[in-house]
Wavefront OBJ file of the C-alpha trace (Angstrom):
o trace
v 161.967 7.976 163.453
v 161.732 8.102 160.008
v 157.617 8.269 158.142
v 157.763 4.656 157.513
v 158.595 3.821 160.834
v 155.322 6.061 162.225
v 153.692 4.323 159.701
v 154.555 1.085 160.716
v 153.743 1.502 164.025
v 150.582 3.073 164.063
v 149.624 0.110 161.668
v 150.671 -1.974 164.264
v 148.440 -0.628 166.879
v 145.566 -0.098 164.604
v 146.053 -3.506 163.477
v 145.952 -4.933 167.549
v 143.191 -1.976 168.418
v 141.432 -3.804 165.408
v 141.580 -7.256 167.438
v 140.538 -5.687 170.902
v 137.777 -4.202 168.797
v 137.003 -7.409 167.585
v 137.144 -9.444 170.821
v 135.238 -6.284 172.955
v 133.467 -3.832 170.254
v 132.150 -1.513 172.978
v 135.467 -0.798 174.257
v 137.763 -0.928 170.876
v 138.339 2.368 170.276
v 139.517 3.275 174.135
v 141.970 0.255 173.762
v 143.080 1.665 170.352
v 143.707 5.145 171.539
v 145.514 3.446 174.552
v 147.673 1.639 172.442
v 148.472 4.310 170.142
v 149.383 6.681 172.797
v 151.530 4.137 174.417
v 153.583 3.765 170.637
v 153.524 7.387 169.980
v 154.442 8.193 173.845
v 157.575 6.191 173.549
v 158.585 7.305 170.073
v 161.132 10.087 169.357
v 159.736 12.445 166.675
v 162.499 14.534 165.033
v 161.612 18.116 164.056
v 163.411 19.382 161.018
v 163.735 23.284 160.690
v 163.756 24.888 157.661
v 167.388 24.303 156.415
v 166.136 20.606 156.430
v 163.305 21.133 154.650
v 164.633 23.353 151.714
v 167.684 20.015 151.332
v 165.103 18.157 151.081
v 161.670 19.494 149.660
v 161.489 19.005 145.900
v 162.497 22.165 143.526
v 162.605 23.077 139.797
v 165.492 20.812 138.558
v 169.118 22.475 138.123
v 168.057 22.669 134.314
v 164.847 24.289 134.786
v 166.238 26.883 137.574
v 169.117 28.227 135.066
v 166.797 28.243 132.120
v 164.597 30.180 134.439
v 167.223 32.608 135.746
v 168.926 32.952 132.365
v 165.515 34.089 130.552
v 164.689 36.421 133.462
v 168.038 38.196 133.439
v 167.340 38.771 129.483
v 164.712 40.200 129.933
v 165.845 42.603 131.921
v 165.372 46.171 130.528
v 162.603 45.470 128.701
v 159.416 47.722 129.141
v 156.656 47.561 131.739
v 153.464 47.309 130.160
v 150.333 46.789 131.922
v 148.850 43.637 130.610
v 152.240 43.036 128.598
v 153.355 39.180 128.017
v 155.994 39.008 125.844
v 159.149 40.565 125.114
v 157.147 42.129 121.505
v 154.502 44.112 123.967
v 156.436 44.160 126.897
v 155.584 42.686 130.778
v 153.498 43.092 133.563
v 154.642 41.267 136.623
v 152.622 38.015 135.950
v 153.224 38.192 132.227
v 157.148 38.723 132.664
v 156.356 35.197 135.197
v 154.258 33.420 132.981
v 156.515 33.878 129.817
v 159.927 32.792 131.784
v 158.403 29.740 132.968
v 156.621 29.190 129.754
v 160.518 29.011 128.091
v 160.960 26.295 130.767
v 157.950 24.186 129.877
v 156.166 25.187 132.916
v 152.462 27.016 132.490
v 151.560 28.826 134.615
v 148.395 31.274 135.440
v 147.963 34.467 133.896
v 147.583 36.377 137.131
v 149.612 36.735 140.153
v 146.959 35.996 142.217
v 146.054 32.680 140.569
v 149.838 31.894 139.940
v 150.209 32.356 143.839
v 147.548 29.147 144.204
v 150.406 26.953 142.137
v 153.196 25.856 143.618
v 154.143 24.806 147.870
v 154.566 27.679 150.267
v 158.275 28.073 150.869
v 159.412 30.250 153.491
v 161.762 33.417 153.213
v 164.289 31.659 154.791
v 164.095 28.312 152.488
v 163.941 30.252 149.262
v 165.673 29.080 146.234
v 166.607 30.206 142.499
v 164.083 30.137 140.459
v 161.170 30.416 143.620
v 158.151 32.349 142.935
v 157.700 35.984 145.979
v 154.663 37.908 146.284
v 153.717 40.885 147.139
v 150.401 42.881 148.658
v 150.987 46.016 145.965
v 147.717 48.064 144.404
v 145.657 45.691 145.847
v 145.325 42.932 148.909
v 146.521 39.778 148.229
v 149.039 38.360 145.769
v 149.162 41.285 143.568
v 152.778 41.065 142.552
v 155.346 38.437 141.387
v 159.053 38.331 141.019
v 161.201 35.277 140.015
v 164.025 35.051 143.223
v 167.443 35.086 142.108
v 169.575 34.430 145.513
v 170.617 36.809 147.485
v 167.664 38.689 148.830
v 166.720 39.488 144.967
v 164.625 38.840 142.387
v 163.453 40.147 139.136
v 160.315 41.759 138.210
v 158.749 44.639 136.602
v 159.779 47.847 138.238
v 156.735 49.788 137.716
v 158.989 52.787 139.346
v 162.005 52.614 136.657
v 159.383 51.184 134.292
v 161.334 48.487 133.401
v 162.140 45.062 134.181
v 164.444 44.708 136.851
v 166.486 43.241 139.910
v 165.443 44.655 143.659
v 165.878 43.643 146.599
v 163.417 42.112 148.939
v 165.078 43.462 152.284
v 164.030 47.203 150.374
v 161.297 48.724 152.674
v 158.680 48.906 150.084
v 158.652 45.102 149.383
v 159.349 44.445 153.021
v 156.360 45.596 154.256
v 154.008 44.130 151.376
v 155.763 41.009 151.264
v 153.344 38.279 150.865
v 154.885 34.552 150.376
v 156.838 32.498 148.819
v 156.105 29.579 146.081
v 158.081 26.615 144.631
v 156.156 25.816 141.571
v 156.842 21.869 140.958
l 1 2 3 4 5 6 7 8 9 10 11 12 13 14 15 16 17 18 19 20 21 22 23 24 25 26 27 28 29 30 31 32 33 34 35 36 37 38 39 40 41 42 43 44 45 46 47 48 49 50 51 52 53 54 55 56 57 58 59 60 61 62 63 64 65 66 67 68 69 70 71 72 73 74 75 76 77 78 79 80 81 82 83 84 85 86 87 88 89 90 91 92 93 94 95 96 97 98 99 100 101 102 103 104 105 106 107 108 109 110 111 112 113 114 115 116 117 118 119 120 121 122 123 124 125 126 127 128 129 130 131 132 133 134 135 136 137 138 139 140 141 142 143 144 145 146 147 148 149 150 151 152 153 154 155 156 157 158 159 160 161 162 163 164 165 166 167 168 169 170 171 172 173 174 175 176 177 178 179 180 181 182 183 184 185
């Protein structure tokens, strides 16, 4: 049953409950909930799995995702610098993400924890190209961010390597520290 069909059923139940409430105010709410229960009991509500949700959920346009991935790949090898936010300075994780997304016309906050507050939560099974993946590293919460590039891989600032690099989300270090993912619309 589509969302609009459910809304129509609920509206119908509400209107019939409202008419009953006018006739008998003391029991109007009870009648409304009884009629609502009856409507919902007969309704078959589909359950969408995560793959269906991924197909239906809005995401970056193909052009934006392509641009984000191209810019991110061009940053590979750039030096990692705490507080860096440009190719001239080098990058920290959130500076990289902010810079890359800005090239596609999307403005994000400066730090990973504030970037985590933007967009829609995405499950690991529903990740799409250009989604942001977050990890808990040097402090609790979202303290490290990267850009998902497919195949369980992401581009980020690797402090261990000292450069912008590609890492695997299945790496034991990242598996233990995974915090969540967001899709910026």
